[in-house]
C-alpha positions as CSV (number, residue, x, y, z in Angstrom):
1,X,-31.7,37.3,-26.3
2,X,-34.1,40.0,-25.2
3,X,-31.3,41.9,-23.5
4,X,-29.1,41.6,-26.6
5,X,-31.9,43.0,-28.8
6,X,-32.4,45.9,-26.4
7,X,-28.6,46.6,-26.5
8,X,-28.6,46.5,-30.3
9,X,-31.6,48.9,-30.4
10,X,-29.9,51.3,-28.0
11,X,-26.7,51.3,-30.1
12,X,-28.7,52.0,-33.2
13,X,-30.4,54.9,-31.5
14,X,-27.1,56.3,-30.5
15,X,-25.8,55.9,-34.0
16,X,-28.7,57.9,-35.4
17,X,-28.1,60.9,-33.2
18,X,-26.8,64.0,-35.1
19,X,-23.9,66.1,-33.7
20,X,-26.4,68.8,-32.8
21,X,-28.2,66.2,-30.6
22,X,-24.9,65.5,-28.8
23,X,-24.3,69.2,-28.3
24,X,-27.8,69.7,-26.8
25,X,-27.3,66.7,-24.6
26,X,-23.9,67.9,-23.4
27,X,-25.2,71.4,-22.8
28,X,-28.2,70.1,-20.8
29,X,-25.9,67.9,-18.7
30,X,-23.5,70.8,-18.0
31,X,-26.4,73.1,-17.0
32,X,-27.9,70.5,-14.6
33,X,-24.5,69.9,-13.0
34,X,-24.0,73.7,-12.5
35,X,-27.5,74.0,-11.1
36,X,-26.7,71.2,-8.7
37,X,-23.5,73.0,-7.6
38,X,-25.5,76.2,-7.1
39,X,-28.0,74.5,-4.9
40,X,-25.2,72.9,-2.8
41,X,-23.5,76.3,-2.5
42,X,-26.8,77.9,-1.3
43,X,-27.2,75.2,1.3
44,X,-23.6,75.2,2.6
45,X,-21.7,77.2,5.2
46,X,-18.4,76.8,3.4
47,X,-17.0,76.5,-0.1
48,X,-17.5,73.0,-1.6
49,X,-13.9,72.0,-1.4
50,X,-13.9,72.7,2.4
51,X,-17.2,70.8,2.8
52,X,-15.7,67.8,1.0
53,X,-12.5,68.1,3.2
54,X,-14.8,68.0,6.2
55,X,-16.6,64.9,4.9
56,X,-13.3,63.1,4.5
57,X,-12.0,64.1,7.9
58,X,-11.6,61.1,10.2
59,X,-13.5,61.1,13.5
60,X,-10.3,61.3,15.5
61,X,-6.5,61.3,15.1
62,X,-6.3,63.6,12.1
63,X,-3.5,65.7,13.7
64,X,-2.0,63.0,15.9
65,X,1.6,63.9,16.9
66,X,1.5,67.2,14.9
67,X,2.9,70.3,16.7
68,X,0.3,73.1,16.2
69,X,1.2,76.6,17.4
70,X,-1.9,78.7,17.7
71,X,-1.7,82.5,18.2
72,X,-4.8,84.2,19.5
73,X,-5.7,81.0,21.3
74,X,-7.3,82.5,24.4
75,X,-10.8,83.0,23.0
76,X,-13.0,82.8,19.9
77,X,-11.9,80.9,16.9
78,X,-8.5,80.2,18.4
79,X,-9.9,78.7,21.5
80,X,-12.4,76.5,19.6
81,X,-9.6,75.4,17.2
82,X,-7.4,74.4,20.2
83,X,-10.2,72.1,21.4
84,X,-10.8,70.7,17.9
85,X,-7.1,69.9,17.4
86,X,-6.9,68.4,20.9
87,X,-9.7,66.0,20.0
88,X,-7.6,65.0,17.0
89,X,-4.5,64.2,19.0
90,X,-2.4,67.3,18.2
91,X,0.5,68.6,20.3
92,X,-0.5,72.2,21.2
93,X,1.3,75.4,21.9
94,X,-1.2,78.2,22.8
95,X,-0.2,81.8,22.6
96,X,-1.9,85.1,23.4
97,X,-1.4,88.0,25.8
98,X,-3.7,86.8,28.6
99,X,-1.9,84.0,30.4
100,X,-4.8,83.2,32.7
101,X,-7.1,82.7,29.8
102,X,-4.5,80.5,28.0
103,X,-4.1,78.4,31.1
104,X,-7.9,77.9,31.2
105,X,-7.9,76.8,27.5
106,X,-4.9,74.5,28.1
107,X,-6.6,72.9,31.1
108,X,-9.7,72.2,29.0
109,X,-7.5,70.7,26.2
110,X,-5.9,68.3,28.8
111,X,-9.4,67.3,29.9
112,X,-10.2,66.5,26.3
113,X,-7.2,64.2,26.2
114,X,-4.3,66.3,24.9
115,X,-1.3,65.2,26.9
116,X,1.2,67.7,25.3
117,X,0.1,71.3,25.6
118,X,2.2,74.3,26.5
119,X,1.4,78.0,27.0
120,X,3.7,80.7,25.5
121,X,2.5,84.3,26.2
122,X,2.8,86.5,23.1
123,X,2.1,90.1,22.2
124,X,2.0,90.3,18.4
125,X,2.9,94.0,18.5
126,X,6.0,93.4,20.6
127,X,8.1,92.3,17.6
128,X,11.3,92.0,19.6
129,X,9.8,89.2,21.7
130,X,8.9,87.0,18.8
131,X,12.3,85.2,18.4
132,X,12.3,84.3,22.1
133,X,8.7,82.9,21.8
134,X,9.8,80.8,18.9
135,X,12.8,79.5,20.9
136,X,10.4,78.4,23.7
137,X,8.3,76.4,21.2
138,X,11.3,74.7,19.8
139,X,12.7,74.0,23.2
140,X,9.4,72.3,24.2
141,X,8.8,70.2,21.1
142,X,11.7,70.6,18.6
143,X,9.6,71.5,15.6
144,X,6.4,73.2,14.3
145,X,4.1,71.3,11.9
146,X,1.4,74.0,11.8
147,X,1.9,77.7,12.5
148,X,-1.6,79.0,12.9
149,X,-1.7,82.8,12.7
150,X,-5.0,83.4,14.3
151,X,-4.4,86.5,16.5
152,X,-5.9,89.8,15.6
153,X,-8.6,92.4,16.3
154,X,-11.5,93.7,14.3
155,X,-12.7,97.3,14.0
156,X,-16.0,99.1,13.8
157,X,-16.2,102.6,12.6
158,X,-17.1,104.7,9.6
159,X,-13.9,105.4,7.6
160,X,-14.4,109.2,7.4
161,X,-14.7,109.4,11.2
162,X,-11.9,107.0,12.1
163,X,-8.7,108.4,13.6
164,X,-5.7,107.5,11.4
165,X,-4.0,106.3,14.6
166,X,-6.6,103.5,14.9
167,X,-5.9,102.5,11.3
168,X,-2.2,102.3,12.0
169,X,-2.8,100.3,15.2
170,X,-4.9,97.7,13.4
171,X,-2.4,97.4,10.6
172,X,0.4,97.0,13.1
173,X,-1.4,94.2,14.9
174,X,-3.2,92.3,12.1
175,X,-0.6,92.6,9.4
176,X,2.9,93.4,10.7
177,X,2.5,91.4,13.9
178,X,1.5,88.3,11.9
179,X,4.4,88.9,9.4
180,X,6.9,89.3,12.2
181,X,6.0,86.0,14.0
182,X,5.9,84.2,10.6
183,X,9.3,85.5,9.5
184,X,10.7,84.6,12.9
185,X,9.5,81.0,12.4
186,X,10.1,80.7,8.7
187,X,13.8,79.6,8.9
188,X,12.8,76.8,11.3
189,X,9.9,75.7,9.1
190,X,12.1,75.6,6.0
191,X,14.8,73.5,7.6
192,X,12.4,70.8,8.8
193,X,12.6,67.6,6.8
194,X,8.9,67.0,7.5
195,X,7.9,70.5,6.1
196,X,5.3,72.6,7.6
197,X,2.0,74.4,7.0
198,X,1.3,78.1,7.7
199,X,-2.4,78.7,8.4
200,X,-3.7,82.2,8.4
201,X,-7.1,83.3,9.8
202,X,-7.8,85.9,7.2
203,X,-11.5,86.9,6.8
204,X,-14.3,87.4,4.3
205,X,-13.3,91.0,4.8
206,X,-10.0,90.0,3.2
207,X,-11.9,89.2,0.0
208,X,-14.7,91.7,0.1
209,X,-15.1,95.4,0.9
210,X,-16.5,95.6,4.4
211,X,-18.4,98.9,5.2
212,X,-17.9,100.1,8.7
213,X,-14.7,98.0,9.0
214,X,-12.5,99.6,6.3
215,X,-9.3,99.5,8.3
216,X,-9.9,95.9,9.4
217,X,-10.7,95.0,5.8
218,X,-7.5,96.7,4.6
219,X,-5.4,94.7,7.1
220,X,-6.9,91.4,5.9
221,X,-6.6,92.2,2.2
222,X,-3.0,93.0,2.8
223,X,-2.5,89.8,4.9
224,X,-4.2,87.7,2.2
225,X,-2.1,89.2,-0.6
226,X,1.2,88.8,1.3
227,X,0.6,85.1,2.1
228,X,-0.7,84.3,-1.3
229,X,2.5,85.8,-2.8
230,X,4.6,84.0,-0.2
231,X,2.9,80.7,-1.1
232,X,4.2,81.1,-4.7
233,X,7.7,82.0,-3.5
234,X,7.8,78.9,-1.3
235,X,6.3,76.5,-3.8
236,X,8.3,73.2,-3.8
237,X,10.3,74.0,-0.6
238,X,8.2,72.1,1.9
239,X,6.2,74.9,3.4
240,X,2.5,75.2,2.4
241,X,0.1,78.0,3.1
242,X,-3.6,77.9,3.9
243,X,-5.6,81.1,3.9
244,X,-8.9,80.6,5.8
245,X,-11.6,83.3,5.3
246,X,-14.3,83.1,8.0
247,X,-17.4,85.3,7.9
248,X,-19.3,86.4,11.1
249,X,-18.6,84.0,14.0
250,X,-20.0,84.0,17.5
251,X,-17.2,85.3,19.6
252,X,-16.0,88.4,21.5
253,X,-14.5,89.9,18.4
254,X,-17.1,92.7,18.2
255,X,-16.8,93.5,21.9
256,X,-13.0,93.9,21.7
257,X,-12.9,95.6,18.3
258,X,-11.2,98.9,17.7
259,X,-13.6,101.8,17.4
260,X,-13.2,105.1,15.6
261,X,-11.1,106.6,18.5
262,X,-7.7,105.7,19.9
263,X,-7.9,103.9,23.3
264,X,-11.6,103.0,23.0
265,X,-13.1,99.6,22.0
266,X,-16.4,99.0,20.3
267,X,-17.5,97.2,23.5
268,X,-20.7,95.8,22.0
269,X,-22.2,92.4,21.6
270,X,-25.0,93.5,19.4
271,X,-23.7,91.4,16.6
272,X,-24.2,88.0,18.3
273,X,-27.2,86.6,16.4
274,X,-28.5,83.9,14.2
275,X,-26.5,85.1,11.2
276,X,-23.2,84.2,12.9
277,X,-21.6,80.8,12.8
278,X,-20.6,79.1,16.0
279,X,-16.9,79.1,16.8
280,X,-17.0,75.3,17.1
281,X,-18.4,74.8,13.6
282,X,-15.9,77.3,12.2
283,X,-13.0,75.4,13.9
284,X,-14.2,72.1,12.5
285,X,-14.2,73.4,9.0
286,X,-10.9,75.2,9.5
287,X,-9.3,72.0,10.8
288,X,-10.5,70.2,7.7
289,X,-9.1,72.8,5.4
290,X,-5.8,72.6,7.3
291,X,-5.6,68.8,7.0
292,X,-6.4,69.0,3.3
293,X,-3.9,71.9,2.8
294,X,-6.4,73.8,0.8
295,X,-4.9,77.0,-0.6
296,X,-8.0,78.9,0.4
297,X,-11.2,78.2,2.5
298,X,-14.3,80.3,2.6
299,X,-16.3,79.7,5.8
300,X,-19.5,81.7,6.4
301,X,-23.2,81.5,7.0
302,X,-25.5,82.5,4.2
303,X,-26.1,84.9,2.6
304,X,-22.5,86.2,2.9
305,X,-21.0,83.0,1.4
306,X,-23.2,83.4,-1.7
307,X,-22.2,87.1,-1.9
308,X,-18.6,86.1,-1.9
309,X,-19.2,83.8,-4.9
310,X,-21.0,86.7,-6.6
311,X,-18.0,88.9,-6.0
312,X,-15.6,86.4,-7.6
313,X,-17.7,85.5,-10.7
314,X,-20.1,88.4,-11.3
315,X,-18.0,91.6,-10.5
316,X,-20.5,94.0,-11.9
317,X,-23.4,92.6,-9.9
318,X,-21.2,92.6,-6.8
319,X,-20.4,96.3,-7.0
320,X,-24.1,97.1,-7.7
321,X,-25.2,95.2,-4.6
322,X,-22.4,96.8,-2.6
323,X,-23.6,100.2,-3.6
324,X,-27.0,99.4,-2.2
325,X,-25.8,97.6,1.0
326,X,-23.0,100.0,1.9
327,X,-25.1,103.0,2.9
328,X,-27.6,100.8,4.7
329,X,-24.7,99.3,6.7
330,X,-23.5,102.8,7.7
331,X,-27.0,103.9,8.6
332,X,-27.5,100.8,10.8
333,X,-24.2,101.3,12.5
334,X,-24.9,104.9,13.3
335,X,-28.2,103.9,14.8
336,X,-26.6,101.4,17.1
337,X,-27.2,98.2,15.1
338,X,-24.8,95.9,13.4
339,X,-26.2,96.1,9.9
340,X,-25.4,92.4,9.3
341,X,-28.9,91.0,9.7
């Protein structure tokens, strides 16, 4: 009886609430929920959808029997992703220019337990060779479940000092090379009854302006725009597209980056520091986004991840912050520092 009285009292209290009380309650609940999300974002190293996809990722077997063709698989994110997919039972095709590096990665994948792994050397700028590379993949495994466009190079240099030939070279590699291999594979992907997923390693620089890497940022913005458009064109035809946007990752990308001058690389590892995510963590998050077929995944240590949220939802503040950070980044670069920290 006491519980029944309490229930009746509760219902009477609810009935006495005015509509303004309900509005206030709803507003407070919404505000608390948004505050909770903000705290989660500030404590995360990826967008919340990707974090949730990782939480739901099985410990093993997530890609069992799936044919995954990874370009740029000889080092960095591509290498780490190969190991991550190998642990999940994927069938791997590893591509890059350096065959000896690829063989090392393939050997490690076999040690992990991947029984089916093949190496196909590939130069993204040799467009004429792409059809033959595709033919090798199909000869090996008969299909492609995941085409992972990971190959590319970064660039370091102040835009006003950068040779236009450098800018053309990075666009040729990062954009047109990726488009070429994708268009070579697309007829095969579309005719597969099982469908396929195209995964692109874009960049935070494909979503934000990136001082001292303007040409790289341009190539990634273009890549992002192209594949977002292609996604809409292919909707309902069995081919899905996932754009992954990593921030700074511990790899050799800075060491091999284009500089301001043709024929010279940045040749520096000064950007390897605590503000950079490990390639292994990036690969784990990337694999989760692939499995969930997220349209877009943001993967980055703080504060860059939060800055990306600001750029999407508070454009005025983003540009004001950029106006402050940009000159500092240029000054740091000219003094021999990265400017990230």
